[in-house]
C-alpha positions in Angstrom: 14.6 -39.7 13.7 12.1 -37.0 14.5 8.6 -37.4 13.3 7.1 -34.6 11.2 4.8 -32.4 13.2 1.1 -32.5 12.8 -1.6 -29.9 13.5 -2.7 -30.7 17.1 -5.1 -27.7 17.4 -6.6 -25.3 15.0 -8.9 -22.3 15.4 -10.6 -21.1 12.2 -12.8 -18.0 12.1 -14.9 -16.1 9.6 -14.8 -12.5 10.7 -17.8 -10.2 10.9 -18.0 -7.3 8.5 -17.2 -5.0 11.4 -14.1 -7.1 12.5 -12.9 -7.2 8.9 -13.3 -3.4 8.6 -11.4 -2.8 11.7 -8.6 -5.2 10.6 -8.4 -3.5 7.2 -8.1 -0.1 8.8 -5.2 -1.3 11.0 -3.5 -2.7 7.9 -4.0 0.4 5.8 -2.4 2.5 8.6 0.6 0.2 9.1 1.5 -1.4 5.8 2.9 0.9 3.1 2.4 -1.7 0.4 -1.4 -1.4 1.0 -1.2 2.3 0.5 0.7 1.8 -2.8 -1.9 -0.7 -3.9 -4.7 1.7 -3.1 -3.0 4.5 -5.0 -2.4 2.3 -8.0 -6.0 1.1 -8.0 -7.3 4.7 -8.0 -5.1 5.4 -11.0 -6.4 2.4 -12.8 -10.0 3.3 -12.1 -9.4 6.9 -13.3 -10.2 8.4 -9.9 -8.5 11.4 -8.3 -9.0 10.4 -4.7 -10.5 7.8 -2.4 -13.4 10.1 -1.8 -14.6 9.2 -5.3 -15.1 5.6 -4.3 -18.4 4.4 -2.9 -18.5 3.2 0.7 -16.6 -0.1 0.7 -17.6 -3.5 2.1 -15.3 -5.8 4.0 -14.7 -9.5 4.4 -12.1 -11.4 6.4 -11.0 -14.8 7.8 -8.4 -15.8 10.3 -6.8 -19.1 11.4 -4.3 -20.3 14.0 -2.7 -23.8 13.6 -0.7 -25.1 16.6 1.7 -27.9 15.8 2.7 -30.9 17.8 6.4 -30.0 17.5 8.7 -27.6 15.7 8.9 -27.7 11.9 12.1 -29.4 10.8 14.3 -27.3 8.5 14.8 -29.0 5.1 18.4 -29.7 4.1 18.2 -27.3 1.2 17.3 -24.3 3.4 20.6 -22.5 4.2 19.1 -19.6 6.2 16.5 -21.0 8.5 14.6 -18.9 11.1 16.5 -17.9 14.2 13.8 -19.6 16.3 11.6 -22.6 15.8 8.2 -22.4 14.1 5.6 -24.1 16.3 2.4 -22.2 15.3 1.1 -20.8 12.1 -1.2 -17.8 11.9 -3.1 -16.8 8.8 -5.5 -14.1 7.7 -7.3 -12.7 4.7 -8.7 -9.2 4.7 -10.7 -7.8 1.8 -12.0 -4.4 1.0 -14.4 -4.5 -2.0 -15.8 -1.7 -4.2 -18.4 -1.4 -6.9 -17.4 1.2 -9.5 -20.0 1.3 -12.3 -20.0 -2.3 -13.7 -16.6 -3.1 -12.1 -16.3 -5.3 -9.0 -12.9 -4.6 -7.3 -11.4 -6.2 -4.2 -8.3 -4.9 -2.4 -6.8 -8.0 -0.6 -4.1 -8.7 1.9 -3.4 -12.4 2.7 -0.9 -13.2 5.5 0.8 -16.2 6.9 3.1 -15.9 10.0 5.2 -18.4 11.9 5.6 -18.2 15.6 7.7 -17.8 17.6 10.2 -17.2 14.8 8.1 -14.2 13.6 8.5 -15.1 9.9 5.7 -13.3 8.1 4.6 -13.2 4.4 2.1 -10.7 3.1 0.5 -11.0 -0.3 -1.0 -7.7 -1.2 -3.1 -7.8 -4.4 -6.2 -6.7 -6.2 -9.0 -8.8 -7.8 -11.0 -7.2 -10.6 -14.0 -8.5 -12.5 -17.3 -7.2 -13.8 -20.8 -7.7 -12.5 -21.9 -9.4 -15.7 -18.9 -11.8 -15.9 -18.2 -12.1 -12.2 -16.6 -15.5 -12.1 -15.3 -15.8 -15.7 -13.6 -12.4 -15.8 -11.5 -12.4 -12.7 -8.0 -10.8 -13.0 -5.4 -10.7 -10.3 -3.0 -7.7 -10.0 -0.1 -6.7 -7.8 1.6 -3.3 -7.6 4.7 -3.1 -9.9 7.9 -1.2 -9.4 6.5 1.6 -11.5 3.6 2.0 -9.1 1.0 0.6 -11.5 -1.1 -2.5 -11.2 0.4 -5.5 -13.1 -1.5 -8.7 -14.0 -0.3 -11.9 -12.3 -1.5 -15.4 -12.0 -1.3 -16.9 -8.5 -3.3 -16.6 -5.3 -6.8 -16.6 -6.8 -6.0 -19.6 -9.0 -4.5 -21.5 -6.0 -7.6 -20.7 -3.9 -10.0 -22.0 -6.6 -7.9 -25.2 -7.1 -7.9 -25.8 -3.3 -11.7 -25.3 -3.0 -12.3 -27.8 -5.8 -10.1 -30.4 -4.2 -11.4 -33.7 -2.8 -11.1 -32.4 0.8 -13.5 -29.5 0.2 -15.3 -30.9 -2.8 -18.9 -30.6 -3.9 -20.3 -28.2 -1.4 -17.6 -25.6 -2.3 -18.1 -26.0 -6.1 -21.9 -25.6 -5.7 -21.4 -22.6 -3.5 -18.9 -21.0 -5.9 -21.4 -21.3 -8.8 -24.5 -20.2 -6.9 -23.5 -17.5 -4.5 -24.7 -14.1 -5.6 -22.1 -12.1 -7.4 -23.3 -8.8 -5.9 -19.9 -7.6 -4.7 -16.7 -9.4 -3.7 -17.5 -9.0 0.0 -21.0 -10.4 -0.5 -19.8 -13.3 -2.7 -16.9 -14.3 -0.4 -19.1 -14.1 2.7 -21.7 -16.4 1.0 -18.9 -18.8 -0.1 -17.5 -19.0 3.4 -20.9 -19.4 4.9 -21.9 -22.3 2.6 -18.5 -23.9 2.1 -17.6 -23.8 5.7 -14.0 -23.4 7.0 -12.5 -24.7 3.7 -12.3 -21.0 2.7 -10.2 -20.2 5.7 -7.9 -23.3 5.2 -7.6 -22.7 1.4 -6.8 -19.0 1.9 -3.9 -20.1 4.2 -2.8 -22.7 1.6 -2.8 -20.2 -1.3 -0.8 -17.7 0.7 1.7 -20.3 2.1 2.5 -21.4 -1.5 4.2 -24.6 -0.3 6.8 -22.7 1.8 8.6 -25.2 4.1 7.7 -23.6 7.4 3.9 -23.2 6.8 3.0 -26.0 4.4 2.6 -28.6 7.2 -0.2 -26.5 8.7 -1.6 -24.8 5.6 -1.1 -27.4 3.0 0.6 -27.1 -0.4 -1.1 -25.0 -3.1 1.6 -24.3 -5.6 0.8 -21.1 -7.4 
């Protein structure tokens, strides 16, 4: 009987604002879903072009989890990857905007299995207001009609993970006391004070308990 793999090595990084900006620009140029999200956001904000937005701020994290052995395929999975999954990569890139009293974050969260090359992108928007920064958060994805639609999922999973016993008090305190200036400022403060729990929880929320990434990222059921 083969033992379940464990994480034998991990590299977790909080990106600089410049690194996050460069990563976002690469994404925006290569992922059509990001362009669709951006267009839908402009429409929701009542803006005619990206030139009407103030200069954005950026935030990002990345993580690599090397496993002790390949992830076993559960019996219920009928179409496993063509190759084994021995390493999980994750990333979160955020481009934030302030539009009058609205605080808006365009987000792309990714988990990828190597060498199989399985990759899942979650492309979404977080909106709130300066006055009700934490209590007024709404998550959106781009619907088939090209408009932003409200969903529950990634943000709720991230919050639940950050409040878990593994992360605990320091994350809860940081979440409540970090300055809600913009999404980029808030998330950078949260990551700085909460440590690498932000990186791990972002991976967990994106994995959503999927069999090939949950051993490394954990199980945050959206």
